[in-house]
GUTORVEX-375506 format. One record per residue (C-alpha): residue number from 1; chain; x negated, y, z negated. Coordinates in steps of 0.5 Angstrom, whole numbers, plus 2048, in hexadecimal, padded with zeros to 3 digits. Layout:
! residues N
num=NUM	cadena=A	xx=X	yy=Y	zz=Z
...
This chain:
! residues 444
num=1	cadena=A	xx=6FB	yy=794	zz=859
num=2	cadena=A	xx=700	yy=792	zz=85E
num=3	cadena=A	xx=707	yy=794	zz=85F
num=4	cadena=A	xx=70C	yy=78E	zz=85E
num=5	cadena=A	xx=713	yy=78F	zz=861
num=6	cadena=A	xx=716	yy=789	zz=85E
num=7	cadena=A	xx=71B	yy=78A	zz=859
num=8	cadena=A	xx=71E	yy=785	zz=854
num=9	cadena=A	xx=724	yy=783	zz=853
num=10	cadena=A	xx=727	yy=787	zz=84D
num=11	cadena=A	xx=72D	yy=782	zz=84B
num=12	cadena=A	xx=728	yy=77C	zz=84A
num=13	cadena=A	xx=724	yy=77F	zz=846
num=14	cadena=A	xx=729	yy=781	zz=842
num=15	cadena=A	xx=72D	yy=77C	zz=83F
num=16	cadena=A	xx=727	yy=778	zz=83F
num=17	cadena=A	xx=724	yy=77D	zz=83A
num=18	cadena=A	xx=72A	yy=77D	zz=837
num=19	cadena=A	xx=72A	yy=776	zz=836
num=20	cadena=A	xx=724	yy=776	zz=833
num=21	cadena=A	xx=724	yy=77D	zz=82F
num=22	cadena=A	xx=721	yy=77C	zz=827
num=23	cadena=A	xx=727	yy=77E	zz=822
num=24	cadena=A	xx=722	yy=783	zz=820
num=25	cadena=A	xx=722	yy=786	zz=825
num=26	cadena=A	xx=729	yy=786	zz=828
num=27	cadena=A	xx=72A	yy=789	zz=821
num=28	cadena=A	xx=725	yy=78F	zz=822
num=29	cadena=A	xx=727	yy=790	zz=828
num=30	cadena=A	xx=72F	yy=791	zz=826
num=31	cadena=A	xx=72D	yy=795	zz=820
num=32	cadena=A	xx=729	yy=79A	zz=825
num=33	cadena=A	xx=72F	yy=79A	zz=828
num=34	cadena=A	xx=731	yy=79E	zz=823
num=35	cadena=A	xx=72C	yy=7A1	zz=821
num=36	cadena=A	xx=72B	yy=7A7	zz=826
num=37	cadena=A	xx=72D	yy=7AD	zz=821
num=38	cadena=A	xx=728	yy=7AA	zz=81D
num=39	cadena=A	xx=723	yy=7AA	zz=822
num=40	cadena=A	xx=724	yy=7B2	zz=824
num=41	cadena=A	xx=723	yy=7B3	zz=81D
num=42	cadena=A	xx=71D	yy=7B0	zz=81C
num=43	cadena=A	xx=71A	yy=7B3	zz=823
num=44	cadena=A	xx=71D	yy=7BA	zz=81F
num=45	cadena=A	xx=718	yy=7B9	zz=81A
num=46	cadena=A	xx=712	yy=7B7	zz=81E
num=47	cadena=A	xx=713	yy=7BE	zz=821
num=48	cadena=A	xx=714	yy=7C2	zz=81B
num=49	cadena=A	xx=70D	yy=7BF	zz=818
num=50	cadena=A	xx=70A	yy=7BF	zz=820
num=51	cadena=A	xx=709	yy=7B8	zz=822
num=52	cadena=A	xx=70E	yy=7BA	zz=827
num=53	cadena=A	xx=70E	yy=7BF	zz=82E
num=54	cadena=A	xx=713	yy=7C4	zz=82D
num=55	cadena=A	xx=715	yy=7C6	zz=835
num=56	cadena=A	xx=714	yy=7BD	zz=836
num=57	cadena=A	xx=719	yy=7BA	zz=831
num=58	cadena=A	xx=71D	yy=7B8	zz=836
num=59	cadena=A	xx=718	yy=7B3	zz=83A
num=60	cadena=A	xx=718	yy=7AF	zz=832
num=61	cadena=A	xx=721	yy=7AF	zz=834
num=62	cadena=A	xx=71F	yy=7AC	zz=83A
num=63	cadena=A	xx=721	yy=7B2	zz=83E
num=64	cadena=A	xx=71B	yy=7B3	zz=844
num=65	cadena=A	xx=718	yy=7BA	zz=844
num=66	cadena=A	xx=715	yy=7B8	zz=84A
num=67	cadena=A	xx=719	yy=7B6	zz=852
num=68	cadena=A	xx=716	yy=7AF	zz=853
num=69	cadena=A	xx=713	yy=7AF	zz=859
num=70	cadena=A	xx=715	yy=7AB	zz=860
num=71	cadena=A	xx=711	yy=7A3	zz=861
num=72	cadena=A	xx=70F	yy=79F	zz=85D
num=73	cadena=A	xx=70D	yy=7A1	zz=856
num=74	cadena=A	xx=708	yy=79D	zz=851
num=75	cadena=A	xx=70A	yy=79E	zz=849
num=76	cadena=A	xx=704	yy=79F	zz=844
num=77	cadena=A	xx=705	yy=79E	zz=83C
num=78	cadena=A	xx=700	yy=7A0	zz=837
num=79	cadena=A	xx=702	yy=7A2	zz=831
num=80	cadena=A	xx=6FD	yy=7A8	zz=82E
num=81	cadena=A	xx=6F6	yy=7AA	zz=82F
num=82	cadena=A	xx=6F3	yy=7A4	zz=830
num=83	cadena=A	xx=6F7	yy=7A1	zz=835
num=84	cadena=A	xx=6F9	yy=7A6	zz=839
num=85	cadena=A	xx=6F1	yy=7A7	zz=83A
num=86	cadena=A	xx=6F0	yy=7A0	zz=83C
num=87	cadena=A	xx=6F5	yy=79F	zz=842
num=88	cadena=A	xx=6F2	yy=7A6	zz=845
num=89	cadena=A	xx=6ED	yy=7A2	zz=849
num=90	cadena=A	xx=6F3	yy=79D	zz=84C
num=91	cadena=A	xx=6F8	yy=7A3	zz=84E
num=92	cadena=A	xx=6F1	yy=7A5	zz=851
num=93	cadena=A	xx=6F0	yy=79E	zz=855
num=94	cadena=A	xx=6F6	yy=79D	zz=856
num=95	cadena=A	xx=6F8	yy=7A3	zz=85A
num=96	cadena=A	xx=6F1	yy=7A2	zz=85E
num=97	cadena=A	xx=6F3	yy=79C	zz=860
num=98	cadena=A	xx=6FB	yy=79E	zz=862
num=99	cadena=A	xx=6FB	yy=7A6	zz=863
num=100	cadena=A	xx=703	yy=7A6	zz=864
num=101	cadena=A	xx=704	yy=7A3	zz=85D
num=102	cadena=A	xx=707	yy=7A7	zz=858
num=103	cadena=A	xx=704	yy=7A7	zz=850
num=104	cadena=A	xx=709	yy=7A8	zz=84A
num=105	cadena=A	xx=704	yy=7A7	zz=844
num=106	cadena=A	xx=709	yy=7A8	zz=83D
num=107	cadena=A	xx=707	yy=7A8	zz=836
num=108	cadena=A	xx=708	yy=7AB	zz=82F
num=109	cadena=A	xx=705	yy=7B0	zz=82C
num=110	cadena=A	xx=704	yy=7B7	zz=82D
num=111	cadena=A	xx=6FC	yy=7B6	zz=82E
num=112	cadena=A	xx=6FC	yy=7B1	zz=833
num=113	cadena=A	xx=701	yy=7B6	zz=837
num=114	cadena=A	xx=6FC	yy=7BC	zz=837
num=115	cadena=A	xx=6F6	yy=7B7	zz=839
num=116	cadena=A	xx=6F9	yy=7B4	zz=83E
num=117	cadena=A	xx=6FC	yy=7BA	zz=841
num=118	cadena=A	xx=6F5	yy=7BC	zz=842
num=119	cadena=A	xx=6F2	yy=7B6	zz=845
num=120	cadena=A	xx=6F7	yy=7B2	zz=848
num=121	cadena=A	xx=6F6	yy=7B3	zz=850
num=122	cadena=A	xx=6FC	yy=7B8	zz=853
num=123	cadena=A	xx=6FF	yy=7B3	zz=856
num=124	cadena=A	xx=700	yy=7AF	zz=84F
num=125	cadena=A	xx=707	yy=7B1	zz=84B
num=126	cadena=A	xx=706	yy=7B1	zz=843
num=127	cadena=A	xx=70D	yy=7B1	zz=83F
num=128	cadena=A	xx=70F	yy=7AE	zz=838
num=129	cadena=A	xx=710	yy=7A8	zz=837
num=130	cadena=A	xx=718	yy=7A8	zz=834
num=131	cadena=A	xx=719	yy=7A6	zz=82D
num=132	cadena=A	xx=71C	yy=79E	zz=82D
num=133	cadena=A	xx=723	yy=79E	zz=82D
num=134	cadena=A	xx=727	yy=79C	zz=833
num=135	cadena=A	xx=72A	yy=7A1	zz=835
num=136	cadena=A	xx=723	yy=7A6	zz=836
num=137	cadena=A	xx=720	yy=7A0	zz=83A
num=138	cadena=A	xx=725	yy=79F	zz=83E
num=139	cadena=A	xx=725	yy=7A6	zz=840
num=140	cadena=A	xx=71E	yy=7A6	zz=842
num=141	cadena=A	xx=71E	yy=7A0	zz=845
num=142	cadena=A	xx=725	yy=7A3	zz=849
num=143	cadena=A	xx=720	yy=7A9	zz=84B
num=144	cadena=A	xx=719	yy=7A5	zz=84C
num=145	cadena=A	xx=71B	yy=79E	zz=850
num=146	cadena=A	xx=713	yy=79C	zz=84F
num=147	cadena=A	xx=711	yy=796	zz=854
num=148	cadena=A	xx=70C	yy=794	zz=850
num=149	cadena=A	xx=70B	yy=796	zz=848
num=150	cadena=A	xx=705	yy=795	zz=844
num=151	cadena=A	xx=704	yy=795	zz=83D
num=152	cadena=A	xx=6FE	yy=797	zz=839
num=153	cadena=A	xx=6FC	yy=793	zz=832
num=154	cadena=A	xx=701	yy=792	zz=82E
num=155	cadena=A	xx=707	yy=796	zz=82F
num=156	cadena=A	xx=70E	yy=78F	zz=82D
num=157	cadena=A	xx=713	yy=794	zz=82E
num=158	cadena=A	xx=719	yy=78F	zz=82E
num=159	cadena=A	xx=71D	yy=793	zz=832
num=160	cadena=A	xx=718	yy=796	zz=836
num=161	cadena=A	xx=716	yy=790	zz=838
num=162	cadena=A	xx=71E	yy=78C	zz=839
num=163	cadena=A	xx=720	yy=792	zz=83E
num=164	cadena=A	xx=71A	yy=793	zz=842
num=165	cadena=A	xx=71A	yy=78B	zz=843
num=166	cadena=A	xx=721	yy=78C	zz=845
num=167	cadena=A	xx=71F	yy=791	zz=84A
num=168	cadena=A	xx=717	yy=790	zz=84D
num=169	cadena=A	xx=715	yy=78B	zz=851
num=170	cadena=A	xx=70E	yy=78B	zz=84E
num=171	cadena=A	xx=70B	yy=78C	zz=846
num=172	cadena=A	xx=705	yy=78B	zz=844
num=173	cadena=A	xx=701	yy=78C	zz=83D
num=174	cadena=A	xx=6FA	yy=78F	zz=83E
num=175	cadena=A	xx=6F5	yy=78E	zz=839
num=176	cadena=A	xx=6FA	yy=78B	zz=834
num=177	cadena=A	xx=6F8	yy=78D	zz=82D
num=178	cadena=A	xx=6FB	yy=78A	zz=826
num=179	cadena=A	xx=6F8	yy=78C	zz=820
num=180	cadena=A	xx=6F6	yy=787	zz=81A
num=181	cadena=A	xx=6FD	yy=78A	zz=816
num=182	cadena=A	xx=702	yy=78A	zz=81C
num=183	cadena=A	xx=6FF	yy=783	zz=81E
num=184	cadena=A	xx=701	yy=782	zz=817
num=185	cadena=A	xx=707	yy=785	zz=816
num=186	cadena=A	xx=70A	yy=783	zz=81D
num=187	cadena=A	xx=708	yy=77A	zz=81B
num=188	cadena=A	xx=70E	yy=77C	zz=817
num=189	cadena=A	xx=713	yy=77E	zz=81C
num=190	cadena=A	xx=710	yy=778	zz=822
num=191	cadena=A	xx=716	yy=777	zz=826
num=192	cadena=A	xx=716	yy=77F	zz=827
num=193	cadena=A	xx=710	yy=781	zz=829
num=194	cadena=A	xx=70F	yy=77B	zz=82E
num=195	cadena=A	xx=715	yy=77D	zz=831
num=196	cadena=A	xx=712	yy=785	zz=832
num=197	cadena=A	xx=70C	yy=781	zz=835
num=198	cadena=A	xx=711	yy=77D	zz=839
num=199	cadena=A	xx=712	yy=784	zz=83C
num=200	cadena=A	xx=70B	yy=784	zz=83F
num=201	cadena=A	xx=709	yy=781	zz=846
num=202	cadena=A	xx=701	yy=782	zz=844
num=203	cadena=A	xx=6FF	yy=782	zz=83D
num=204	cadena=A	xx=6F7	yy=786	zz=83E
num=205	cadena=A	xx=6F4	yy=786	zz=837
num=206	cadena=A	xx=6EE	yy=78B	zz=835
num=207	cadena=A	xx=6EB	yy=787	zz=832
num=208	cadena=A	xx=6EA	yy=77F	zz=831
num=209	cadena=A	xx=6ED	yy=780	zz=829
num=210	cadena=A	xx=6F2	yy=783	zz=82B
num=211	cadena=A	xx=6F3	yy=77E	zz=830
num=212	cadena=A	xx=6F3	yy=778	zz=82C
num=213	cadena=A	xx=6F9	yy=77D	zz=828
num=214	cadena=A	xx=6FD	yy=77E	zz=82D
num=215	cadena=A	xx=6FC	yy=777	zz=830
num=216	cadena=A	xx=6FE	yy=774	zz=829
num=217	cadena=A	xx=704	yy=779	zz=828
num=218	cadena=A	xx=706	yy=779	zz=830
num=219	cadena=A	xx=704	yy=770	zz=832
num=220	cadena=A	xx=703	yy=773	zz=838
num=221	cadena=A	xx=6FC	yy=774	zz=83A
num=222	cadena=A	xx=6F8	yy=77B	zz=83A
num=223	cadena=A	xx=6F3	yy=77D	zz=83E
num=224	cadena=A	xx=6EE	yy=780	zz=83C
num=225	cadena=A	xx=6E8	yy=785	zz=840
num=226	cadena=A	xx=6E6	yy=78A	zz=83B
num=227	cadena=A	xx=6E9	yy=791	zz=838
num=228	cadena=A	xx=6EC	yy=796	zz=83E
num=229	cadena=A	xx=6E9	yy=79C	zz=839
num=230	cadena=A	xx=6E2	yy=799	zz=83C
num=231	cadena=A	xx=6E3	yy=79C	zz=842
num=232	cadena=A	xx=6E6	yy=7A2	zz=840
num=233	cadena=A	xx=6E2	yy=7A8	zz=842
num=234	cadena=A	xx=6DF	yy=7AD	zz=83D
num=235	cadena=A	xx=6E2	yy=7B2	zz=83A
num=236	cadena=A	xx=6E2	yy=7B9	zz=83C
num=237	cadena=A	xx=6DE	yy=7BE	zz=83A
num=238	cadena=A	xx=6DD	yy=7C6	zz=83A
num=239	cadena=A	xx=6D7	yy=7C9	zz=83C
num=240	cadena=A	xx=6D7	yy=7CF	zz=838
num=241	cadena=A	xx=6DA	yy=7CC	zz=832
num=242	cadena=A	xx=6D4	yy=7C8	zz=832
num=243	cadena=A	xx=6CF	yy=7CD	zz=834
num=244	cadena=A	xx=6D2	yy=7D2	zz=82E
num=245	cadena=A	xx=6D2	yy=7CC	zz=829
num=246	cadena=A	xx=6CB	yy=7C9	zz=82A
num=247	cadena=A	xx=6C9	yy=7D1	zz=829
num=248	cadena=A	xx=6CC	yy=7D2	zz=822
num=249	cadena=A	xx=6C9	yy=7CB	zz=820
num=250	cadena=A	xx=6C2	yy=7CC	zz=823
num=251	cadena=A	xx=6BC	yy=7CA	zz=81F
num=252	cadena=A	xx=6C1	yy=7C6	zz=81A
num=253	cadena=A	xx=6C2	yy=7BE	zz=81A
num=254	cadena=A	xx=6C9	yy=7BC	zz=81B
num=255	cadena=A	xx=6CE	yy=7B6	zz=81E
num=256	cadena=A	xx=6D5	yy=7B4	zz=81E
num=257	cadena=A	xx=6DA	yy=7B1	zz=81A
num=258	cadena=A	xx=6E0	yy=7AF	zz=81F
num=259	cadena=A	xx=6E7	yy=7AD	zz=81F
num=260	cadena=A	xx=6E7	yy=7AC	zz=816
num=261	cadena=A	xx=6EC	yy=7AA	zz=813
num=262	cadena=A	xx=6EF	yy=7AC	zz=80B
num=263	cadena=A	xx=6EA	yy=7A8	zz=807
num=264	cadena=A	xx=6E4	yy=7A9	zz=80A
num=265	cadena=A	xx=6E2	yy=7B1	zz=80A
num=266	cadena=A	xx=6E0	yy=7AF	zz=803
num=267	cadena=A	xx=6DA	yy=7A9	zz=806
num=268	cadena=A	xx=6D9	yy=7AE	zz=80B
num=269	cadena=A	xx=6D8	yy=7B4	zz=807
num=270	cadena=A	xx=6D3	yy=7B0	zz=801
num=271	cadena=A	xx=6CF	yy=7AE	zz=806
num=272	cadena=A	xx=6CE	yy=7B7	zz=809
num=273	cadena=A	xx=6CC	yy=7B7	zz=802
num=274	cadena=A	xx=6C7	yy=7B3	zz=801
num=275	cadena=A	xx=6C3	yy=7B5	zz=807
num=276	cadena=A	xx=6C4	yy=7BC	zz=806
num=277	cadena=A	xx=6BF	yy=7BB	zz=800
num=278	cadena=A	xx=6B9	yy=7B9	zz=806
num=279	cadena=A	xx=6BE	yy=7BD	zz=80C
num=280	cadena=A	xx=6C0	yy=7C4	zz=808
num=281	cadena=A	xx=6C1	yy=7C7	zz=810
num=282	cadena=A	xx=6C7	yy=7C0	zz=810
num=283	cadena=A	xx=6CD	yy=7C1	zz=814
num=284	cadena=A	xx=6D3	yy=7BC	zz=815
num=285	cadena=A	xx=6D8	yy=7BD	zz=81B
num=286	cadena=A	xx=6DE	yy=7B9	zz=818
num=287	cadena=A	xx=6E4	yy=7B8	zz=81D
num=288	cadena=A	xx=6E9	yy=7B5	zz=819
num=289	cadena=A	xx=6EE	yy=7B0	zz=81E
num=290	cadena=A	xx=6F4	yy=7B4	zz=81C
num=291	cadena=A	xx=6F2	yy=7BC	zz=81D
num=292	cadena=A	xx=6F8	yy=7BE	zz=818
num=293	cadena=A	xx=6F4	yy=7BB	zz=813
num=294	cadena=A	xx=6EF	yy=7C1	zz=812
num=295	cadena=A	xx=6F1	yy=7C3	zz=80C
num=296	cadena=A	xx=6F1	yy=7BD	zz=80A
num=297	cadena=A	xx=6E9	yy=7BB	zz=80B
num=298	cadena=A	xx=6E7	yy=7C3	zz=808
num=299	cadena=A	xx=6EB	yy=7C1	zz=802
num=300	cadena=A	xx=6E6	yy=7BB	zz=802
num=301	cadena=A	xx=6E0	yy=7BE	zz=804
num=302	cadena=A	xx=6E1	yy=7C4	zz=7FF
num=303	cadena=A	xx=6E1	yy=7BE	zz=7F9
num=304	cadena=A	xx=6DA	yy=7BC	zz=7FC
num=305	cadena=A	xx=6D9	yy=7C4	zz=7FC
num=306	cadena=A	xx=6D7	yy=7C5	zz=803
num=307	cadena=A	xx=6D8	yy=7CB	zz=806
num=308	cadena=A	xx=6DD	yy=7C9	zz=80C
num=309	cadena=A	xx=6DE	yy=7CE	zz=812
num=310	cadena=A	xx=6E4	yy=7CC	zz=816
num=311	cadena=A	xx=6E6	yy=7CC	zz=81E
num=312	cadena=A	xx=6EC	yy=7CC	zz=81E
num=313	cadena=A	xx=6EB	yy=7D2	zz=81A
num=314	cadena=A	xx=6E7	yy=7D6	zz=820
num=315	cadena=A	xx=6E1	yy=7D5	zz=81A
num=316	cadena=A	xx=6DA	yy=7D4	zz=81E
num=317	cadena=A	xx=6D5	yy=7D1	zz=81A
num=318	cadena=A	xx=6D0	yy=7D5	zz=815
num=319	cadena=A	xx=6CA	yy=7D3	zz=812
num=320	cadena=A	xx=6CE	yy=7D2	zz=80B
num=321	cadena=A	xx=6D2	yy=7CD	zz=80F
num=322	cadena=A	xx=6D1	yy=7C6	zz=80D
num=323	cadena=A	xx=6D8	yy=7C3	zz=810
num=324	cadena=A	xx=6DA	yy=7C5	zz=817
num=325	cadena=A	xx=6E2	yy=7C1	zz=817
num=326	cadena=A	xx=6E5	yy=7C1	zz=81E
num=327	cadena=A	xx=6EB	yy=7C1	zz=81E
num=328	cadena=A	xx=6ED	yy=7C3	zz=824
num=329	cadena=A	xx=6F0	yy=7BF	zz=82A
num=330	cadena=A	xx=6ED	yy=7BB	zz=830
num=331	cadena=A	xx=6E6	yy=7BF	zz=82E
num=332	cadena=A	xx=6E3	yy=7B8	zz=82C
num=333	cadena=A	xx=6DF	yy=7B7	zz=832
num=334	cadena=A	xx=6DC	yy=7BE	zz=830
num=335	cadena=A	xx=6D8	yy=7BB	zz=82A
num=336	cadena=A	xx=6D7	yy=7B4	zz=82D
num=337	cadena=A	xx=6D3	yy=7B7	zz=832
num=338	cadena=A	xx=6CF	yy=7BD	zz=82E
num=339	cadena=A	xx=6CE	yy=7B7	zz=828
num=340	cadena=A	xx=6C7	yy=7B3	zz=829
num=341	cadena=A	xx=6CB	yy=7AE	zz=824
num=342	cadena=A	xx=6D2	yy=7AD	zz=821
num=343	cadena=A	xx=6D7	yy=7A9	zz=81B
num=344	cadena=A	xx=6DD	yy=7A6	zz=81F
num=345	cadena=A	xx=6E2	yy=7A6	zz=81A
num=346	cadena=A	xx=6E8	yy=7A1	zz=819
num=347	cadena=A	xx=6E2	yy=79C	zz=817
num=348	cadena=A	xx=6E1	yy=79D	zz=80F
num=349	cadena=A	xx=6E9	yy=79C	zz=80E
num=350	cadena=A	xx=6ED	yy=796	zz=811
num=351	cadena=A	xx=6EE	yy=79B	zz=818
num=352	cadena=A	xx=6EC	yy=797	zz=81C
num=353	cadena=A	xx=6E6	yy=79B	zz=81E
num=354	cadena=A	xx=6E8	yy=7A0	zz=825
num=355	cadena=A	xx=6E5	yy=79F	zz=82C
num=356	cadena=A	xx=6DC	yy=79F	zz=82B
num=357	cadena=A	xx=6DC	yy=7A0	zz=833
num=358	cadena=A	xx=6DE	yy=7A7	zz=832
num=359	cadena=A	xx=6D8	yy=7A9	zz=82F
num=360	cadena=A	xx=6D3	yy=7A3	zz=832
num=361	cadena=A	xx=6D5	yy=7A7	zz=839
num=362	cadena=A	xx=6D2	yy=7AE	zz=837
num=363	cadena=A	xx=6CB	yy=7AC	zz=834
num=364	cadena=A	xx=6CD	yy=7AB	zz=82C
num=365	cadena=A	xx=6CA	yy=7A6	zz=827
num=366	cadena=A	xx=6D0	yy=7A2	zz=825
num=367	cadena=A	xx=6D1	yy=7A0	zz=81E
num=368	cadena=A	xx=6D7	yy=79E	zz=81A
num=369	cadena=A	xx=6DB	yy=79B	zz=814
num=370	cadena=A	xx=6DC	yy=793	zz=814
num=371	cadena=A	xx=6E4	yy=794	zz=815
num=372	cadena=A	xx=6E4	yy=794	zz=81D
num=373	cadena=A	xx=6E8	yy=78D	zz=81F
num=374	cadena=A	xx=6EC	yy=792	zz=824
num=375	cadena=A	xx=6E5	yy=792	zz=829
num=376	cadena=A	xx=6E2	yy=78C	zz=826
num=377	cadena=A	xx=6DE	yy=788	zz=82C
num=378	cadena=A	xx=6DD	yy=791	zz=82F
num=379	cadena=A	xx=6D9	yy=792	zz=827
num=380	cadena=A	xx=6D5	yy=78A	zz=828
num=381	cadena=A	xx=6D2	yy=78C	zz=830
num=382	cadena=A	xx=6D0	yy=793	zz=82E
num=383	cadena=A	xx=6CE	yy=792	zz=828
num=384	cadena=A	xx=6CA	yy=78A	zz=82B
num=385	cadena=A	xx=6C7	yy=78F	zz=830
num=386	cadena=A	xx=6C4	yy=793	zz=829
num=387	cadena=A	xx=6C9	yy=79A	zz=82C
num=388	cadena=A	xx=6CC	yy=79B	zz=825
num=389	cadena=A	xx=6CB	yy=799	zz=81E
num=390	cadena=A	xx=6D0	yy=797	zz=818
num=391	cadena=A	xx=6D0	yy=79B	zz=812
num=392	cadena=A	xx=6D5	yy=799	zz=80B
num=393	cadena=A	xx=6D5	yy=79E	zz=807
num=394	cadena=A	xx=6D2	yy=7A5	zz=805
num=395	cadena=A	xx=6CB	yy=7A3	zz=804
num=396	cadena=A	xx=6CC	yy=79E	zz=80A
num=397	cadena=A	xx=6CD	yy=7A4	zz=80E
num=398	cadena=A	xx=6C8	yy=7A9	zz=80B
num=399	cadena=A	xx=6C3	yy=7A4	zz=80D
num=400	cadena=A	xx=6C5	yy=7A3	zz=814
num=401	cadena=A	xx=6C5	yy=7AA	zz=815
num=402	cadena=A	xx=6BF	yy=7AC	zz=812
num=403	cadena=A	xx=6BB	yy=7A6	zz=817
num=404	cadena=A	xx=6BE	yy=7A9	zz=81D
num=405	cadena=A	xx=6BC	yy=7B1	zz=81A
num=406	cadena=A	xx=6B4	yy=7AF	zz=81A
num=407	cadena=A	xx=6B4	yy=7AA	zz=820
num=408	cadena=A	xx=6B6	yy=7AD	zz=826
num=409	cadena=A	xx=6B4	yy=7A7	zz=82A
num=410	cadena=A	xx=6B8	yy=7A2	zz=826
num=411	cadena=A	xx=6BE	yy=7A7	zz=827
num=412	cadena=A	xx=6BD	yy=7A9	zz=82F
num=413	cadena=A	xx=6BC	yy=7A1	zz=82F
num=414	cadena=A	xx=6C3	yy=79F	zz=82C
num=415	cadena=A	xx=6C6	yy=7A4	zz=830
num=416	cadena=A	xx=6C4	yy=7A2	zz=836
num=417	cadena=A	xx=6C6	yy=79C	zz=834
num=418	cadena=A	xx=6CD	yy=79C	zz=832
num=419	cadena=A	xx=6CE	yy=7A0	zz=839
num=420	cadena=A	xx=6CB	yy=79B	zz=83E
num=421	cadena=A	xx=6CF	yy=796	zz=83A
num=422	cadena=A	xx=6D5	yy=79A	zz=83B
num=423	cadena=A	xx=6D4	yy=79B	zz=843
num=424	cadena=A	xx=6D2	yy=794	zz=843
num=425	cadena=A	xx=6D9	yy=792	zz=842
num=426	cadena=A	xx=6DD	yy=797	zz=845
num=427	cadena=A	xx=6DE	yy=794	zz=84B
num=428	cadena=A	xx=6DE	yy=78E	zz=84B
num=429	cadena=A	xx=6E4	yy=78F	zz=845
num=430	cadena=A	xx=6E9	yy=793	zz=84A
num=431	cadena=A	xx=6E8	yy=78F	zz=84F
num=432	cadena=A	xx=6E9	yy=789	zz=84D
num=433	cadena=A	xx=6F0	yy=78B	zz=84A
num=434	cadena=A	xx=6F3	yy=78E	zz=850
num=435	cadena=A	xx=6F1	yy=789	zz=853
num=436	cadena=A	xx=6F5	yy=784	zz=850
num=437	cadena=A	xx=6FB	yy=789	zz=84F
num=438	cadena=A	xx=6FB	yy=788	zz=857
num=439	cadena=A	xx=6FA	yy=781	zz=857
num=440	cadena=A	xx=700	yy=780	zz=852
num=441	cadena=A	xx=705	yy=785	zz=855
num=442	cadena=A	xx=703	yy=783	zz=85D
num=443	cadena=A	xx=705	yy=77B	zz=85A
num=444	cadena=A	xx=70B	yy=77C	zz=857
């Protein structure tokens, strides 16, 4: 990314924004000024629930945990795990183009912070995003003084956007996404969302459906070059752990149900039961989207009278194991690497599905449910080429798995097709997004 020296006319912006800001947002921002004690109380409750990092709590109130480096700084914000992983290719591309550029990546969850600590290059800095309170946001911006701000997917917090626009020369929304539910909600507040989206110099959606939604909400042209998650690097693995787990599974049929949500496990366990009569040595590895659900998942498995072992408790797969619950953080790459077939969760329930490119890059034949609105085009490309298959319920899942277990040639062809589709789109998407940002910011 080209460094920009231009500054915005803050006084002119503030005057213009105040004149056009919808009354609903003015009320929200006025109320937020007096909500500091409530925000801090919520943060303390989240800390008790394990949803905040006790060592880094000040960052959530705008107090930086690191010194700002000298020189130009590009700030990239992605709320959670998926968004933060999708920015890694951007970070690599920007730093390769300009070795002097500093990169700040912010996220809002403990899980994403852990992943960023492991996967960001040494010159990039991670911080927690402050809660959307004017004082917290201003403290954050006073310290970091970014030259460019890039928001990923759907973080439309009013104070964060408005305060950032007052100070930052260049703002972009990349990989923009608005879920069908959020779209319906925002349509009821058209002036507010149009005002918030007007703060971005450029809007880039992750697929055509989201481009249409963002265009309708913003009343602006929205670019679309594909999903940035197409360009993310493969999830990391651990060769020693992969070897050990494969030794425990030797001679047994196994598959992976990844990133599952409540309501999906009963179908997965029912499929396991249906297959067990023909495949008595079958093992289902299940990685819940939220590892803290391990107890709940184990309780569901018990209702199906299935023998469970849990990774979080250090339990190993043995001859009696039916279900191995991978309820740990940051290890999904291990299981995608050892599995031949994977069901990608969030798709049998209305969560919109999770990223099929993660298993595609690591050699899995992919199965998914009908609710994939987060990745419609990605799934369309992979499934159209024969790299993925749709399953609507436990019966479909059992039938699909039985076929893959019985036909290595079909399974390998699906896996190869999925991998090729992921590889083909990666460079194209990344190059087009970076070029569009450079063109827009250079023209200002």
